[in-house]
C-alpha positions as CSV (number, residue, x, y, z in Angstrom):
1,X,119.7,46.1,112.3
2,X,119.5,48.0,109.0
3,X,119.1,46.1,105.7
4,X,119.5,47.7,102.3
5,X,118.7,46.5,98.8
6,X,119.3,48.1,95.4
7,X,118.2,47.3,91.8
8,X,119.2,49.0,88.6
9,X,118.3,48.5,84.9
10,X,119.9,50.4,82.0
11,X,120.2,49.5,78.3
12,X,121.4,51.2,75.2
13,X,118.5,49.9,73.1
14,X,114.7,50.3,73.2
15,X,113.3,47.4,75.3
16,X,110.4,45.1,74.6
17,X,107.6,45.2,77.1
18,X,108.7,42.1,79.1
19,X,112.3,43.6,79.4
20,X,111.2,46.9,80.9
21,X,112.1,47.9,84.4
22,X,109.0,47.7,86.6
23,X,108.8,49.5,89.9
24,X,106.1,48.7,92.5
25,X,105.1,45.5,94.3
26,X,106.6,43.1,96.8
27,X,110.3,43.7,96.3
28,X,110.4,47.5,95.8
29,X,107.5,50.0,96.1
30,X,105.4,47.9,98.5
31,X,102.9,50.8,98.8
32,X,102.1,50.4,95.1
33,X,100.7,47.9,92.6
34,X,103.3,45.6,90.8
35,X,104.9,47.6,88.0
36,X,103.2,50.8,88.9
37,X,105.8,52.6,86.8
38,X,107.7,51.0,83.9
39,X,110.5,52.2,81.6
40,X,113.7,51.4,79.7
41,X,115.8,52.5,82.7
42,X,115.2,52.4,86.4
43,X,116.7,52.6,89.8
44,X,115.2,51.2,93.1
45,X,116.4,51.2,96.7
46,X,115.0,50.4,100.1
47,X,116.2,50.7,103.6
48,X,114.6,48.5,106.3
49,X,115.3,48.9,110.0
50,X,114.6,45.7,112.0
51,X,114.4,44.6,115.6
52,X,114.4,40.9,116.3
53,X,113.8,39.0,119.5
54,X,111.9,35.9,120.8
55,X,108.4,35.6,122.2
56,X,108.4,34.5,125.8
57,X,106.9,31.0,125.4
58,X,108.3,27.7,126.7
59,X,110.0,27.3,123.3
60,X,111.3,30.7,122.1
61,X,109.6,31.8,118.9
62,X,111.5,34.5,116.9
63,X,109.8,37.6,115.7
64,X,111.0,40.7,113.8
65,X,109.5,44.2,113.9
66,X,110.5,46.4,111.0
67,X,110.0,49.8,109.4
68,X,111.1,50.7,105.9
69,X,111.2,53.3,103.2
70,X,111.7,52.5,99.5
71,X,112.1,54.7,96.5
72,X,112.5,54.3,92.7
73,X,112.9,56.3,89.6
74,X,111.9,55.0,86.1
75,X,112.5,56.8,82.7
76,X,112.5,56.1,79.0
77,X,115.6,55.9,76.8
78,X,114.2,58.1,74.1
79,X,111.9,60.4,76.0
80,X,109.3,62.5,74.3
81,X,107.7,65.6,75.7
82,X,104.8,63.4,76.8
83,X,107.1,61.1,78.9
84,X,107.8,62.1,82.4
85,X,110.4,60.7,84.7
86,X,108.6,58.8,87.4
87,X,109.8,58.9,91.0
88,X,107.9,56.8,93.5
89,X,108.4,56.5,97.3
90,X,106.5,54.5,100.0
91,X,107.1,53.6,103.6
92,X,105.7,51.0,106.0
93,X,105.8,49.0,109.2
94,X,105.5,45.3,109.7
95,X,105.9,42.2,111.9
96,X,107.3,38.8,110.9
97,X,106.8,35.9,113.2
98,X,108.0,32.3,113.1
99,X,106.0,29.7,115.0
100,X,106.7,26.0,115.8
101,X,109.8,26.1,113.7
102,X,108.0,25.6,110.4
103,X,105.2,28.2,110.2
104,X,105.8,31.8,109.3
105,X,103.4,34.7,109.4
106,X,103.8,38.4,108.4
107,X,101.6,41.5,108.6
108,X,102.6,44.8,107.0
109,X,101.1,48.2,106.5
110,X,102.4,50.1,103.5
111,X,101.8,53.8,102.7
112,X,102.2,55.3,99.3
113,X,104.0,58.6,99.7
114,X,104.9,60.3,96.4
115,X,101.5,60.0,94.5
116,X,98.3,58.0,94.6
117,X,98.2,54.4,93.3
118,X,97.3,54.8,89.6
119,X,94.6,52.0,89.5
120,X,92.8,53.3,92.5
121,X,93.4,57.0,92.4
122,X,94.0,56.7,96.2
123,X,96.9,57.2,98.5
124,X,95.3,55.1,101.3
125,X,97.6,52.7,103.2
126,X,97.6,49.0,102.2
127,X,97.6,46.1,104.6
128,X,99.2,42.8,103.7
129,X,99.2,39.4,105.5
130,X,101.1,36.2,104.6
131,X,101.1,32.8,106.1
132,X,103.4,30.0,105.0
133,X,104.5,26.5,106.2
134,X,107.6,24.6,105.4
135,X,107.4,20.8,105.1
């Protein structure tokens, strides 16, 4: 089952730092640090293909396998020769699992594609793990 998300930011004025469009992090650009690229304007999109089923226990436990690709572009309203349009893409695979009706776990591998992560200077894959419980 495909899932798509989009985000856009555009303004006719110069923006303050907290108002800038940031690309990278959990929602878009999962292969990169949060706000890997920032600008007055930005576009972001992701496509996630998912397969869901149940684990064969006495009580079925749902799981979802997924693969995704995301991309974004960030630019300044009044660009100077030193400003570059920044386009970023990443892709990844993951597994989401629900256990006992109230515990969720996820593991994901995200790969930066278009350029190395700025803070690390590396384009190595990143692994993420989350565990949560609902009470």
